[in-house]
C-alpha positions as CSV (number, residue, x, y, z in Angstrom):
1,M,9.5,-16.4,-48.2
2,P,9.6,-19.9,-46.4
3,H,11.8,-20.0,-43.3
4,A,12.6,-16.3,-43.6
5,P,15.7,-15.5,-41.5
6,P,15.7,-12.7,-38.9
7,L,17.3,-10.2,-41.3
8,G,16.9,-7.1,-39.1
9,A,18.7,-8.6,-36.1
10,L,21.4,-10.2,-38.3
11,L,22.2,-7.1,-40.3
12,R,22.4,-5.0,-37.2
13,Q,24.8,-7.5,-35.7
14,Y,27.0,-7.4,-38.8
15,A,26.6,-3.7,-39.6
16,A,25.8,-4.8,-43.1
17,G,23.3,-2.1,-44.0
18,C,19.6,-2.4,-44.8
19,V,18.2,-5.3,-46.8
20,L,17.2,-4.6,-50.4
21,A,16.5,-8.2,-51.5
22,C,16.8,-11.7,-50.0
23,D,16.2,-14.8,-52.2
24,P,16.5,-18.4,-51.2
25,V,19.2,-20.4,-52.9
26,D,17.5,-23.6,-53.8
27,Q,20.6,-25.8,-54.3
28,G,21.8,-28.0,-51.5
29,L,20.1,-30.7,-49.5
30,L,20.7,-29.8,-45.8
31,N,21.3,-26.2,-44.8
32,R,19.4,-23.2,-46.0
33,G,21.1,-20.4,-47.9
34,Y,20.0,-16.9,-49.1
35,R,21.3,-14.5,-51.7
36,L,21.3,-11.2,-49.8
37,R,21.6,-7.7,-51.2
38,T,21.8,-4.8,-48.9
39,T,22.8,-1.1,-49.0
40,R,26.4,-2.3,-48.2
41,G,26.8,-5.0,-50.8
42,R,26.0,-8.6,-51.8
43,Y,26.3,-11.5,-49.4
44,F,25.5,-15.2,-49.0
45,L,23.6,-15.8,-45.7
46,K,23.8,-19.3,-44.5
47,H,21.4,-20.8,-41.9
48,H,23.1,-23.8,-40.3
49,H,19.9,-25.8,-40.1
50,D,21.2,-29.4,-40.2
51,P,21.2,-30.6,-36.6
52,E,24.2,-32.9,-37.2
53,T,26.5,-29.9,-38.1
54,A,24.8,-26.9,-36.4
55,D,27.0,-26.8,-33.3
56,P,28.4,-23.3,-33.0
57,A,31.8,-24.5,-31.8
58,A,32.1,-26.8,-34.8
59,I,31.0,-24.0,-37.2
60,A,33.6,-21.7,-35.7
61,R,36.2,-24.3,-36.2
62,Q,35.2,-24.6,-39.9
63,H,35.4,-20.8,-40.2
64,R,38.9,-20.7,-38.7
65,A,40.0,-23.5,-41.2
66,T,38.7,-21.6,-44.2
67,Q,40.4,-18.4,-43.2
68,R,43.7,-20.2,-42.8
69,L,43.2,-21.9,-46.2
70,A,42.4,-18.5,-47.7
71,D,45.6,-17.2,-46.3
72,L,47.4,-19.9,-48.2
73,G,45.7,-19.0,-51.4
74,V,43.2,-21.8,-51.5
75,P,40.0,-20.6,-53.3
76,V,37.4,-20.4,-50.4
77,A,35.0,-17.8,-49.1
78,P,35.6,-17.3,-45.4
79,P,32.8,-15.8,-43.4
80,L,32.6,-12.2,-42.3
81,A,33.0,-11.2,-38.7
82,D,30.3,-9.3,-36.8
83,R,30.8,-6.2,-34.7
84,A,32.2,-8.3,-31.9
85,G,34.5,-10.3,-34.1
86,R,32.4,-13.4,-34.1
87,T,31.7,-15.4,-37.3
88,V,28.7,-17.3,-36.0
89,A,25.5,-15.4,-35.3
90,L,23.1,-16.9,-32.8
91,V,19.5,-15.5,-33.2
92,G,16.4,-17.2,-31.8
93,G,18.3,-20.4,-31.1
94,H,19.5,-20.7,-34.7
95,A,23.1,-20.3,-36.1
96,Y,23.8,-18.1,-39.1
97,A,27.0,-17.1,-40.9
98,L,27.4,-14.2,-43.4
99,H,29.8,-14.8,-46.4
100,P,30.8,-12.6,-49.3
101,W,28.8,-13.3,-52.4
102,I,30.8,-15.2,-54.9
103,D,29.8,-14.9,-58.6
104,G,30.1,-18.3,-60.2
105,R,28.4,-21.4,-61.3
106,H,28.5,-25.1,-60.6
107,R,30.0,-27.5,-63.2
108,H,29.7,-31.2,-63.3
109,G,32.3,-33.5,-64.7
110,G,30.6,-33.7,-68.1
111,Q,31.2,-30.0,-68.6
112,L,35.0,-30.2,-67.8
113,T,37.7,-30.7,-70.3
114,R,40.5,-33.1,-69.6
115,G,42.7,-30.2,-68.5
116,Q,40.0,-29.0,-66.1
117,C,39.7,-32.5,-64.7
118,E,43.4,-32.3,-63.9
119,R,42.9,-28.9,-62.3
120,L,40.1,-30.3,-60.2
121,G,42.1,-33.2,-58.9
122,A,45.1,-30.9,-58.2
123,L,42.8,-28.6,-56.2
124,L,41.5,-31.3,-54.0
125,G,45.1,-32.5,-53.4
126,V,46.1,-28.9,-52.4
127,V,43.1,-28.8,-50.0
128,H,44.2,-32.0,-48.3
129,A,47.8,-31.0,-48.1
130,S,46.9,-27.5,-46.9
131,L,44.6,-28.8,-44.2
132,E,47.4,-30.9,-42.9
133,H,49.4,-27.7,-42.3
134,V,46.6,-25.5,-40.8
135,M,44.6,-27.9,-38.7
136,P,45.8,-29.5,-35.4
137,V,46.8,-33.2,-35.6
138,E,43.9,-35.2,-34.4
139,G,44.2,-39.0,-34.1
140,R,41.2,-41.1,-34.9
141,A,40.8,-44.7,-35.7
142,P,39.4,-45.4,-39.2
143,A,35.8,-46.5,-39.2
144,E,34.9,-50.1,-39.8
145,S,33.4,-50.9,-43.1
146,A,29.8,-51.8,-43.5
147,D,28.6,-55.2,-42.2
148,P,26.6,-56.9,-44.9
149,A,24.5,-58.6,-42.3
150,D,23.2,-55.2,-41.3
151,T,22.7,-54.2,-44.9
152,F,20.5,-57.3,-45.6
153,G,18.3,-56.3,-42.7
154,L,18.0,-52.8,-44.1
155,I,17.1,-54.1,-47.5
156,D,14.3,-56.2,-46.1
157,D,13.0,-53.3,-44.1
158,L,13.0,-51.0,-47.2
159,L,11.3,-53.7,-49.3
160,T,8.6,-53.9,-46.7
161,R,8.1,-50.1,-46.8
162,I,7.9,-50.2,-50.6
163,R,5.2,-52.9,-50.5
164,R,3.2,-50.8,-48.1
165,H,3.5,-47.6,-50.1
166,R,0.3,-46.5,-51.8
167,P,-0.2,-45.6,-54.5
168,A,2.7,-47.4,-56.0
169,D,4.7,-45.4,-58.4
170,C,7.7,-45.6,-60.8
171,F,10.2,-44.7,-58.1
172,D,8.9,-47.7,-56.0
173,S,9.5,-50.0,-59.0
174,L,13.0,-48.8,-59.5
175,A,13.8,-48.9,-55.8
176,R,12.5,-52.4,-55.5
177,H,14.6,-53.5,-58.6
178,R,17.8,-52.0,-57.2
179,L,17.3,-53.4,-53.7
180,L,16.8,-56.9,-55.1
181,E,19.8,-56.5,-57.4
182,R,22.0,-55.1,-54.6
183,R,21.1,-58.0,-52.3
184,E,22.2,-60.4,-55.0
185,L,25.5,-58.6,-55.5
186,L,26.2,-58.5,-51.7
187,E,25.5,-62.2,-51.4
188,R,28.0,-62.8,-54.2
189,H,30.7,-60.4,-52.8
190,A,30.2,-60.7,-49.1
191,G,33.7,-62.1,-48.6
192,R,35.3,-59.0,-50.0
193,R,34.5,-56.8,-47.0
194,P,37.5,-54.4,-46.6
195,P,39.5,-54.0,-43.4
196,H,39.9,-50.8,-41.5
197,G,40.7,-47.7,-43.6
198,A,44.1,-46.2,-44.2
199,S,45.7,-43.3,-42.4
200,V,43.3,-40.4,-41.8
201,G,43.6,-36.6,-42.2
202,W,41.5,-33.5,-42.4
203,V,39.2,-33.4,-45.4
204,H,36.4,-31.1,-46.7
205,G,34.0,-34.0,-46.2
206,D,31.5,-33.1,-48.9
207,F,33.4,-32.3,-52.1
208,H,31.0,-32.4,-55.0
209,P,29.8,-30.1,-57.9
210,Y,27.3,-28.1,-55.8
211,N,30.1,-27.2,-53.3
212,L,32.5,-25.8,-55.9
213,L,31.9,-22.5,-57.8
214,Y,33.5,-21.8,-61.1
215,R,34.2,-18.3,-62.6
216,G,34.8,-18.9,-66.2
217,D,37.1,-22.0,-66.5
218,A,38.7,-21.6,-63.1
219,P,37.5,-22.7,-59.6
220,A,36.4,-19.5,-57.7
221,A,35.5,-21.0,-54.3
222,I,35.0,-24.2,-52.5
223,V,32.0,-23.7,-50.2
224,D,30.0,-25.6,-47.6
225,W,32.6,-26.9,-45.1
226,D,30.0,-28.3,-42.7
227,R,31.5,-31.8,-43.0
228,L,35.0,-30.8,-42.3
229,G,36.5,-33.7,-40.3
230,V,39.2,-36.3,-40.0
231,Q,38.7,-39.2,-42.5
232,P,40.8,-41.3,-44.9
233,R,41.9,-38.6,-47.4
234,A,42.1,-40.8,-50.4
235,E,38.6,-42.0,-49.9
236,E,37.3,-38.4,-50.3
237,A,39.2,-38.2,-53.6
238,V,37.4,-41.4,-54.8
239,R,34.0,-40.3,-53.5
240,A,34.4,-36.9,-55.2
241,A,35.3,-38.6,-58.5
242,A,32.3,-40.9,-58.3
243,I,30.0,-37.8,-58.1
244,F,31.7,-35.5,-60.6
245,F,32.3,-38.1,-63.3
246,V,29.3,-40.4,-63.1
247,R,27.3,-40.4,-66.3
248,P,23.4,-40.6,-66.3
249,T,23.7,-44.3,-67.1
250,G,25.7,-45.0,-64.0
251,A,29.1,-45.4,-65.6
252,L,32.1,-43.4,-64.7
253,D,34.0,-41.4,-67.3
254,L,37.3,-43.2,-66.7
255,P,39.6,-41.1,-68.9
256,K,38.5,-38.1,-66.9
257,V,38.9,-40.0,-63.6
258,R,42.4,-40.9,-64.6
259,A,43.4,-37.3,-65.4
260,Y,41.8,-36.1,-62.2
261,T,43.5,-38.7,-60.0
262,R,47.0,-38.3,-61.4
263,A,46.8,-34.6,-60.5
264,Y,45.4,-35.4,-57.1
265,R,48.1,-37.9,-56.3
266,R,50.8,-35.4,-57.3
267,T,49.6,-32.5,-55.1
268,A,48.4,-34.6,-52.2
269,G,51.4,-36.9,-52.1
270,A,49.2,-40.0,-52.2
271,T,50.4,-43.3,-53.5
272,P,48.8,-45.6,-56.0
273,G,48.4,-48.2,-53.2
274,E,46.4,-45.7,-51.0
275,L,44.1,-45.0,-54.0
276,A,43.6,-48.7,-54.7
277,A,42.6,-49.3,-51.0
278,A,40.3,-46.3,-51.2
279,V,38.6,-47.5,-54.3
280,H,37.9,-50.8,-52.7
281,R,36.4,-49.2,-49.5
282,V,34.3,-46.7,-51.5
283,W,33.0,-49.5,-53.8
284,W,32.0,-51.5,-50.7
285,E,30.4,-48.4,-49.2
286,R,28.3,-47.9,-52.4
287,L,27.2,-51.5,-52.3
288,N,25.9,-51.1,-48.7
289,D,24.6,-47.5,-48.8
290,F,20.9,-46.7,-49.2
291,W,20.7,-43.2,-47.7
292,M,18.6,-41.9,-50.6
293,L,16.0,-44.6,-50.1
294,R,16.1,-44.1,-46.4
295,W,15.3,-40.4,-46.9
296,H,12.5,-41.3,-49.2
297,Y,10.8,-44.1,-47.3
298,E,11.7,-43.3,-43.7
299,R,11.6,-39.6,-43.6
300,G,9.3,-38.8,-46.6
301,D,12.1,-36.5,-48.0
302,T,12.3,-36.7,-51.7
303,R,14.9,-34.1,-52.4
304,A,17.6,-36.7,-53.3
305,D,15.3,-38.7,-55.6
306,P,16.6,-37.3,-58.9
307,Q,20.1,-38.5,-58.1
308,F,18.9,-42.1,-57.3
309,P,18.8,-43.6,-60.9
310,A,22.5,-42.8,-61.7
311,V,23.8,-43.5,-58.2
312,S,22.1,-46.8,-57.9
313,A,23.2,-47.9,-61.3
314,L,26.8,-46.9,-60.5
315,A,27.2,-49.6,-57.8
316,V,26.2,-52.3,-60.3
317,W,28.5,-50.9,-63.1
318,W,31.4,-50.4,-60.7
319,T,31.1,-54.0,-59.5
320,R,31.2,-55.2,-63.1
321,E,34.1,-52.9,-64.1
322,Y,36.0,-53.1,-60.8
323,D,39.4,-53.7,-62.3
324,A,39.1,-50.9,-64.9
325,V,38.0,-48.5,-62.2
326,R,40.9,-49.4,-59.9
327,D,43.3,-49.0,-62.7
328,A,41.9,-45.5,-63.6
329,F,42.7,-44.4,-60.0
330,T,46.1,-46.0,-59.8
331,D,47.7,-45.7,-63.3
């Protein structure tokens, strides 16, 4: 088993019995997870591997937040405490957490009915409203939007890396096409750079299909709270919709977006104006964002490559259908 966790030390720390089976969970891009079966039951063992989110204090804060949300009835899977009452286990300089195993499956927007889209939007609204109650107020200035001058420099750098890549392949061809296309779009729309974001609040930070488990037709658990933080809330709602409801061609399923957003606005108490501003900022973010290509060409990490065709096409389609997208989020 690659990167096998120190099961003996961990299970002794948690009094979780003896291991019977441990299998890697292959979904997820950053942290490592394992399906664990012991003489005491079934668990999800999470290795907090991503250096950006592996601080034990930050992990413990996430754990406290999920426990408080669970107390309010939000579908989450809070971690288990060890013998000493801690929810973060440090073994060999690495951080681990043990969660109850949740039976369920992931579902993307194409698998959801209109009613289930409403339920999804309502759930995210409840998460945002509940976090406002259980997390301390923390002021933070909204981040500045991306500067197109920086993006032009990044595009040039990535194009240079593509030219040097040998042997050239189909991914290189698509990446080059999208970079040139995006540079033209940015040149045309550079004057539409948005101002600072709207009011901020606590958000999940990474709300997408792989972080939501369904049991039957109902959400069973929102998982992976590593990106819990203070951000503009309505922007998370827009980002989530752009992931759940993007079609393989790069278009958004706007009727489902509309159903999802109406329910979100109702439970989160968000106004159409907040959503309109969030749509503009997330659209701009998509025009300037090349994290998948940076992973591929700067880090040699190809795990996000399968997502690139639809995500890169979305920025182009969204620019063309800007008014229709804004209306779907604000009607």
